[in-house]
C-alpha positions in Angstrom: 152.3 82.2 131.7 155.4 80.9 130.0 155.1 77.6 131.9 151.5 77.2 130.8 152.4 77.8 127.2 155.2 75.2 127.4 152.9 72.6 129.0 150.4 73.3 126.3 152.9 72.9 123.5 154.2 69.7 125.0 150.7 68.3 125.3 150.1 69.1 121.7 153.3 67.4 120.5 152.4 64.3 122.6 148.9 64.2 121.1 150.3 64.4 117.6 152.8 61.7 118.3 150.1 59.4 119.6 148.1 59.9 116.4 151.0 58.9 114.2 151.5 55.3 113.3 154.9 53.9 112.4 155.5 53.5 108.6 155.3 49.7 107.9 158.5 48.2 106.5 158.3 46.3 103.3 160.0 43.3 104.9 156.9 42.6 106.9 154.7 42.2 103.8 157.4 40.1 102.1 157.6 37.7 105.0 153.8 37.5 105.2 153.6 36.6 101.5 155.9 33.6 102.0 157.8 34.4 98.8 160.8 36.5 97.6 160.3 37.9 94.1 163.7 38.2 92.4 164.3 40.2 89.2 166.8 38.8 86.7 167.5 39.4 83.0 168.0 35.7 82.3 170.6 36.7 79.6 173.9 37.3 81.6 175.8 34.1 81.6 177.3 32.8 83.8 175.4 34.9 86.4 171.9 34.2 85.1 170.8 32.2 82.0 168.3 29.6 80.8 169.2 26.0 80.8 168.4 23.7 77.8 165.3 22.7 79.7 164.1 26.3 80.0 164.8 26.9 83.7 167.1 29.5 85.1 170.6 28.8 86.3 173.8 30.6 87.2 175.7 32.4 90.0 172.9 34.9 90.6 170.2 32.2 90.6 172.1 30.1 93.2 172.7 33.2 95.3 169.1 34.2 95.2 168.0 30.7 96.2 170.5 30.7 99.1 169.1 34.0 100.4 165.5 32.8 100.0 166.3 29.6 101.9 168.0 31.6 104.7 164.9 33.8 105.0 162.5 30.8 104.9 160.9 32.1 101.7 160.0 30.5 98.3 162.0 32.2 95.6 160.0 33.3 92.5 162.0 34.7 89.6 160.8 37.3 87.2 162.7 37.7 84.0 162.8 41.0 82.1 165.1 43.1 79.9 168.0 44.5 82.0 166.8 48.1 81.6 163.5 47.2 83.2 164.9 45.7 86.4 165.3 48.9 88.6 161.9 50.3 87.4 160.4 46.9 88.5 161.8 47.5 92.0 160.5 51.0 92.1 157.0 49.8 91.2 157.2 46.9 93.7 156.9 44.3 90.9 159.9 42.5 92.5 161.4 42.6 95.9 165.1 42.3 95.0 167.2 42.3 91.8 170.2 40.0 91.5 171.3 40.3 87.9 175.0 41.2 87.6 174.0 44.7 88.6 176.8 47.2 89.2 176.4 49.5 92.2 176.7 53.1 90.9 175.8 56.4 92.6 173.0 57.0 90.1 171.4 53.6 90.8 171.9 53.9 94.5 170.1 57.3 94.5 167.1 55.4 93.2 167.2 52.1 95.2 169.3 50.7 98.1 172.0 48.0 97.6 173.4 45.2 99.7 176.9 43.9 98.9 178.9 43.8 96.8 179.0 40.1 96.3 181.4 40.1 93.3 183.8 42.5 91.7 183.8 42.5 87.9 184.9 44.9 85.1 184.0 46.1 81.6 186.0 44.5 78.8 185.7 44.0 75.0 184.6 41.0 73.1 185.6 41.0 69.4 186.7 38.8 66.5 190.5 38.2 66.5 191.4 40.6 63.6 188.9 43.4 64.4 190.9 45.2 67.1 194.3 43.7 66.6 196.0 47.1 66.4 194.0 48.5 69.4 195.5 48.2 72.8 193.5 50.5 75.0 190.0 52.1 75.2 191.6 55.5 74.2 192.5 53.9 70.8 188.9 52.6 70.4 187.5 56.1 70.3 187.2 56.4 66.5 184.4 57.6 64.4 184.8 54.6 62.1 184.0 52.1 65.0 180.7 50.7 66.1 180.4 49.2 69.6 177.4 47.3 71.0 176.4 47.3 74.7 173.2 46.1 76.5 170.8 49.0 77.1 170.8 50.3 80.7 174.2 48.9 81.7 177.3 50.6 82.9 178.9 49.1 79.7 176.6 51.2 77.6 177.4 54.3 79.8 181.1 53.7 79.2 180.7 53.7 75.4 178.6 56.9 75.6 180.9 58.7 78.1 184.4 57.6 76.9 184.0 56.4 73.3 181.8 59.3 72.1 183.3 59.5 68.6 182.3 55.9 67.9 178.7 54.7 67.2 176.9 53.1 70.1 174.6 50.2 69.2 172.3 49.5 72.2 171.0 45.9 72.3 168.2 44.3 74.4 170.4 41.5 75.8 173.9 40.0 75.8 173.2 37.3 73.3 172.0 39.9 70.8 175.3 41.8 71.2 177.3 38.6 70.7 175.4 37.9 67.5 176.3 41.3 66.1 180.0 40.6 66.8 179.8 37.2 65.1 178.0 38.7 62.1 180.6 41.4 61.8 177.9 44.1 62.3 179.8 45.8 65.1 183.5 46.0 65.9 183.0 44.8 69.4 180.7 44.2 72.3 181.4 45.9 75.7 180.3 43.8 78.6 181.4 42.5 82.0 184.4 40.3 81.9 182.8 37.0 83.1 180.1 37.3 80.3 182.7 37.9 77.7 184.8 35.0 78.9 181.7 32.8 78.7 181.0 33.9 75.1 184.6 33.2 74.1 184.4 29.7 75.5 181.0 29.0 73.9 182.1 30.2 70.5 185.7 29.1 70.6 185.7 28.0 67.0 184.6 31.4 65.6 187.7 33.5 66.3 186.0 35.5 69.0 188.2 36.6 71.9 188.9 39.2 74.6 191.7 41.4 73.2 192.0 43.5 76.4 192.0 43.1 80.2 189.0 44.7 82.1 189.4 48.5 82.2 186.8 49.4 84.9 186.0 48.1 88.4 182.4 47.0 88.7 181.1 46.1 92.2 178.0 43.9 91.7 175.3 44.2 94.4 171.8 43.1 95.3 169.3 45.9 94.6 166.3 46.1 96.9 163.0 47.9 97.4 163.4 51.4 98.8 160.5 50.9 101.2 162.2 47.9 102.9 165.2 49.2 104.8 165.0 46.2 107.2 165.3 43.9 104.2 168.4 45.7 103.1 169.9 45.1 106.6 168.9 41.5 106.5 170.3 40.7 103.1 173.6 42.5 103.9 173.9 40.3 107.1 173.1 37.2 105.1 175.7 38.1 102.4 178.3 38.5 105.1 177.4 35.1 106.5 177.5 33.4 103.1 181.0 35.0 102.6 182.3 33.9 106.0 181.0 30.4 105.6 182.7 30.0 102.2 179.5 29.7 100.1 180.2 32.7 98.0 183.7 31.2 97.2 182.0 28.0 96.2 179.7 29.7 93.9 182.6 31.6 92.3 184.4 28.3 91.8 181.4 26.6 90.3 180.3 29.3 87.8 183.6 31.2 87.1 186.3 28.7 87.7 184.8 25.7 85.9 183.1 25.2 82.5 181.2 21.9 83.2 177.9 23.9 83.3 178.3 24.8 79.7 176.7 21.5 78.8 173.5 22.5 80.6 172.7 25.7 78.7 170.6 26.0 75.6 
């Protein structure tokens, strides 16, 4: 009797297994479409920005194009506010996000990441005399201070978590934050070091500067659709290849070690 019951249970399990179909991976649909939809903010120089002709350019843009070429796909960029990038992944409006996006546990709980492809850090952009007596983030935590940060970024989270006594001014994009600094409407803008360095170069005659070294470690990664685990694996492999062949170092030298591209921006 026991043997009969076991055979019956086994037959039932095999029948159920035969009725189940494998869950399709999102990579298959991406390959079938012939294009890779890449989400960027378009306002994070030198990682992604608009040229004077209106097109996108920057470290992230070149990296996305290299990944698309390696996959044999046409790259189609979708620009949107930074805070909308991960929701766009979750609703499958884009396939990947390459937009100076820090890998955090909270974000990784929502979408998978490949990388990191660059290590950055939060720093401060301010006019020369605004924070001249301030030498650390601890000294910035003052109720008389106002600090700007782009909405949805780890920089905004830093102000909220560690500078709670100061007023947080959330802005839509990096350029808006720089404008507030230049107009004296905030004491400083908190942003990733390469972005702040770019702003200091662009506005060299205004007295804007980086009064402190970066005080966080920000691993930047490629965020991908949660329904495409094979795509995550593929992008991670390609990032490793680009690093070993020296392409990532070339991109870093082009966008972070040279300022010739400044003539091409708006």
